[in-house]
MIFIKE-144711 format. One record per residue (C-alpha): residue number from 1; x, z negated, y negated. Coordinates in steps of 0.5 Angstrom, whole numbers, padded with zeros to 4 digits. Each point is the difference from the previous one (the first is absolute). Layout:
N
[NUM,[X,Z,Y]]
...
***
This chain:
116
[1,[0070,-0016,0063]]
[2,[-0006,-0003,0003]]
[3,[-0001,-0005,-0005]]
[4,[0000,0005,-0006]]
[5,[-0005,0004,0004]]
[6,[-0004,-0006,0001]]
[7,[0001,-0002,-0007]]
[8,[-0002,0008,-0003]]
[9,[-0006,0000,0005]]
[10,[-0003,-0007,-0003]]
[11,[0001,0002,-0007]]
[12,[-0004,0007,0002]]
[13,[-0005,-0004,0003]]
[14,[-0001,-0005,-0006]]
[15,[0000,0006,-0005]]
[16,[-0006,0003,0004]]
[17,[-0003,-0006,0001]]
[18,[0000,-0001,-0008]]
[19,[-0002,0007,-0001]]
[20,[-0006,0000,0005]]
[21,[-0002,-0007,-0003]]
[22,[-0001,0002,-0007]]
[23,[-0007,0001,0000]]
[24,[0000,0001,-0008]]
[25,[-0005,-0005,-0001]]
[26,[0003,-0003,-0006]]
[27,[0002,0007,-0003]]
[28,[-0004,0001,-0006]]
[29,[-0004,0007,-0001]]
[30,[0003,0004,-0005]]
[31,[-0003,0006,-0004]]
[32,[0002,0006,-0004]]
[33,[-0005,0004,-0005]]
[34,[0001,0007,-0001]]
[35,[-0004,0004,-0005]]
[36,[-0002,0007,0002]]
[37,[-0006,-0001,-0005]]
[38,[-0001,0004,-0007]]
[39,[0003,-0005,-0005]]
[40,[0004,-0006,0000]]
[41,[-0002,-0006,0003]]
[42,[-0001,-0007,-0001]]
[43,[-0001,-0005,0006]]
[44,[-0003,-0007,0000]]
[45,[0001,-0003,0007]]
[46,[-0004,-0006,0002]]
[47,[0003,-0004,0006]]
[48,[-0004,-0004,0005]]
[49,[0004,-0006,-0003]]
[50,[-0003,0001,-0006]]
[51,[0006,0003,-0004]]
[52,[-0001,0006,-0004]]
[53,[0006,0005,-0001]]
[54,[0000,0006,-0004]]
[55,[0004,0006,0001]]
[56,[0000,0004,-0007]]
[57,[0002,0008,-0002]]
[58,[0001,0003,0007]]
[59,[0001,0007,-0002]]
[60,[-0003,0006,0004]]
[61,[0004,0001,0006]]
[62,[0004,-0007,0000]]
[63,[0000,-0006,0004]]
[64,[0000,-0007,-0002]]
[65,[0005,-0005,0003]]
[66,[-0002,-0003,0006]]
[67,[-0004,-0007,0000]]
[68,[-0001,-0005,0005]]
[69,[-0006,-0004,0000]]
[70,[-0003,-0005,0005]]
[71,[-0005,0003,0005]]
[72,[-0007,0000,-0001]]
[73,[-0005,0004,-0004]]
[74,[0003,0004,-0006]]
[75,[-0004,0003,-0006]]
[76,[0002,0005,-0004]]
[77,[-0002,0003,-0007]]
[78,[0003,0006,-0002]]
[79,[-0001,0003,-0007]]
[80,[0002,0007,-0001]]
[81,[0002,0003,-0006]]
[82,[-0006,0005,-0002]]
[83,[-0005,-0003,0005]]
[84,[-0005,-0004,-0003]]
[85,[-0002,-0004,0006]]
[86,[0005,-0004,0004]]
[87,[0001,0001,0007]]
[88,[-0001,-0006,0004]]
[89,[0003,-0001,0007]]
[90,[0000,-0006,0005]]
[91,[0004,-0001,0007]]
[92,[0003,-0005,0004]]
[93,[0007,0000,0001]]
[94,[0004,-0003,0006]]
[95,[0007,-0003,0001]]
[96,[0005,0005,0003]]
[97,[-0003,0006,-0003]]
[98,[0002,0004,-0006]]
[99,[-0006,0003,-0004]]
[100,[0001,0006,-0004]]
[101,[-0006,0001,-0005]]
[102,[-0001,0007,-0003]]
[103,[-0004,0002,-0006]]
[104,[-0002,0007,0003]]
[105,[-0001,0006,-0005]]
[106,[-0008,-0001,0000]]
[107,[0002,-0007,-0003]]
[108,[-0002,-0003,0007]]
[109,[0004,-0005,0004]]
[110,[0003,0001,0007]]
[111,[0004,-0005,0004]]
[112,[0006,0001,0005]]
[113,[0002,-0006,0004]]
[114,[0007,0000,0003]]
[115,[0002,-0005,0005]]
[116,[0006,-0004,-0002]]
***
């Protein structure tokens, strides 16, 4: 019985150690776009690594799929149907976070950060 108790205790310590040591340094940040603007949105995303990604035809009231990026500076150029000038937004994203970028009813941008 003592061996079983010792084994369970050791297993619990190992799980606790692994959980506490997971400081999330290697988890890429993720991002979801929510369009609460006045028209369909096309979003061009330039990452700090020089990559460009596009998410097109995000309907009003819809969320994009979740995307993962390398941490760093991100530039968004958002074309909204019926709006002459694109909306531009820059932000820095960090590991261990999920970001929700919202196109608001005034066709401005706000960001919510959700630690993972």
